[in-house]
N, C-alpha and C positions, 0 to 999 in steps of 0.2 A: 370344221373337218367332217363334213357330211358327204356321203357317197363313197365311191371306191377309191382306195389308196394303194399306191405301189410301194411295197416294202422290200428292201434288200436285206436278207438274213445270211449270216455266215455260220455254218455248222462246223464243229470240230470235235474230234475224239482221239485220244491216245491211250486208252485202256482197253485191254481184252479184245473183244470182237468189234472192232472199230466200224467195219462196214455195217454190221447189224445196227449199231447205234445211229448211224447216219440214216439208214432206211427207216428205223423207228421214228426218228425226228421228222422226216419228210411226210410220213403217214399221219402223224399227230398234227403237224402244221396244216396239212391239207384238210383234215377233219375239223380242226378247231379254230384256225385263223382265216384261211381262205384258199382260193385256187392257186396252185403253183403254176405260174405262167412262163417261167424260164428257170433253168438250172444249169450250172456249170458242170464240167467234168469234175472228177474227184482228184484232188492234188494231195501228195504226201510231202510233209515238211518237217524239218527238225523243230523241236520245241523252241519257242521264242521267249526269251526273258528268264529261262530256267533250264536246268539239266533234267533229262528224263531218259529212262531206258528205251521207251518206244516212241517212234515218231508219230506225228499227227496225220490224220486224214481230214481234209477240209473240202467244203463245197459251198458255193453261194447259190441261194434260191431267191427268185423274185416272186413275191406273193401279192395277190390282189385281195384286199380286205376292206370290210366296212368298219373295222375296229379302230380305235384311237391308239396312239403309241403306248400308253400305259396299260391298256388292256392286252396288247400284243406282248409287252414285257411280262405281265403277270402270267400269261399262258406259256410263254417260252420257259420261264422259271419253273412252272409246274411240270412241263415236259422234261426239263433237265432233272428234276427231282425224281420223276417216274423212272428215269434211266439210271438212277442210283448215284447221281452227282453228289459228291461231298464238298461242302464249302468250308474253307478255313481262311477268312479274310486276313488274319495276322500272318499267314504263311506266304502271301503274295501269289505268284503264279505257281500252280501245281498241276499234276496230271489229272485228267478227268474223263469220265465215261462219255460225257456229252457237254458241249459248250455251244450256246446259240447266242450270237450277237446281232443286235439291230444295227446295220450299217447306215442305211438311209431310209427315211420315211418321206415319200414324195420328194420334194425339194426343200423340206422344212429344215430350219436351224433353230435349235433351242437347247438350253442347258438347265438341268434341274438336279438336285442332289441324288435322285434315283436314276436319271437317264440323261445322256448327252447324245444329241443327233445333229449332224452325222457323228458316227463313232470317231473319237479323237485319234485313234491309232491307225486309221486307214492309210495315210500316206507313208507310214513307217514299216508296213508289213507286206512283204512280197507274197506271202501265203494268202493274203486277202486281195491284193491287187491283181495277181495273175488270173484267178477265176472271175473277178470283176471285168477285166479286159476281155476275157473270153465271152462273157455275156453281152457287154455293151461298152466297148472301148471308148466311145465318144461321150458317154454319160459324164456330165459336168458336176464336179463336187460343188455344192451350193455355196460353200464358204470360200474355198480356195480358187474357184473359177478356173479349174484345170480339169481336163478329161482324165479318165482312168488311165489311158495310155500315157499321157504326160506325167501323171503321178508315178506310174511304174518306171518310166524312163529316168526319173530323178530320185527314185527311192534308194536310200543308202543301205538298206538291209541286204546283207550278202548271204543270208541263210539259204541252205539248199531246199529247193522246192521243185518237185518233179511230178509230171502227169502220171497218174496210176494207169499202167498199160491195160490191165484187164479190169474194166469198170464193174464187172459182174462177179468178181471173185469174193468169196467169203473166207474168213480166217477160221481155223479150228482152234 
């Protein structure tokens, strides 16, 4: 894994100033991981796997990096912590200031107790697939051998996911 790698990251926030947390994450990622070479629009979605008062804002970034997947994981966890993310593994899915997931790392496939690539929930989440389709509908999932468009078309998730109309708005 020497040279430039293409990493797909999913950003999510459903606490307080959600747009601010997404902007903070993009700035930190660009400064600490690598150049952001593509980004989706921002999508608003209802929480997946749990109930919460506020919906999520989600965005997919494609980043070019010299780092390996574990270095990227370490940095994104540091960024989440800087944004005030509270972790409670026993609670399952909970609301969070910032969540950053590695979706794809080049076309690699591997599983480790700390990291699974590709992210195992990609085919099950419309809030992930819609921004992926927007960026690269024909990108092939390296395990499933289906494009992002095909995965979206067969996704059983019926959760509400809508494009944020004013991409520059900030919440008070």
